[in-house]
N, C-alpha and C positions, 0 to 999 in steps of 0.2 A: 343430454349433456351430464357429465359426471360431476358430482358435488365435490368441492374442494375440501381438503382436510383442515384448512386454515380459513379464518375469517379475513375479510379485507383489512381490518385493523391490524391483525397479526402479520399479514403479508407486508403491509406498509412499515410496521415497526421493524421487521426483519430486514427490509430493504434499507431503512435509515441506519440500522446498526452495521450492515455490510458496507454501506457507503462510507461510514466513519472509519471502519477498520481498513478499508481500501485506501483512504486518504492517509492514514497513519503509516501503512505499509509503503505507499509511494514516497512519503517523506523519508522514511528509513532507508529506502533504496537510493534516493537522491543523495542522502548524506554518505552512505557507503561508497557510492560511485565517486563522490567528491573526494573522500578520504583516499580512495584507491588512486585517483588521478594525481593527488598531491604526493603520495608515496612514490608513484612511478616517476614523477618529475624530480623528486629529491634523489632517488637512487640512480637516475640517468645522468645526473650532473657529474662532471669530472672534477676531481679535487686537485 
């Protein structure tokens, strides 16, 4: 079996950081999609 370049602790720390970044990106995407839906609704209304 090949020895890993990283220790278990390093792998766990990288995973915690990636999970945090993923959560932030998901929140940003949800906000952008919400903004997009609002703008589409506003522009589709007839004046």
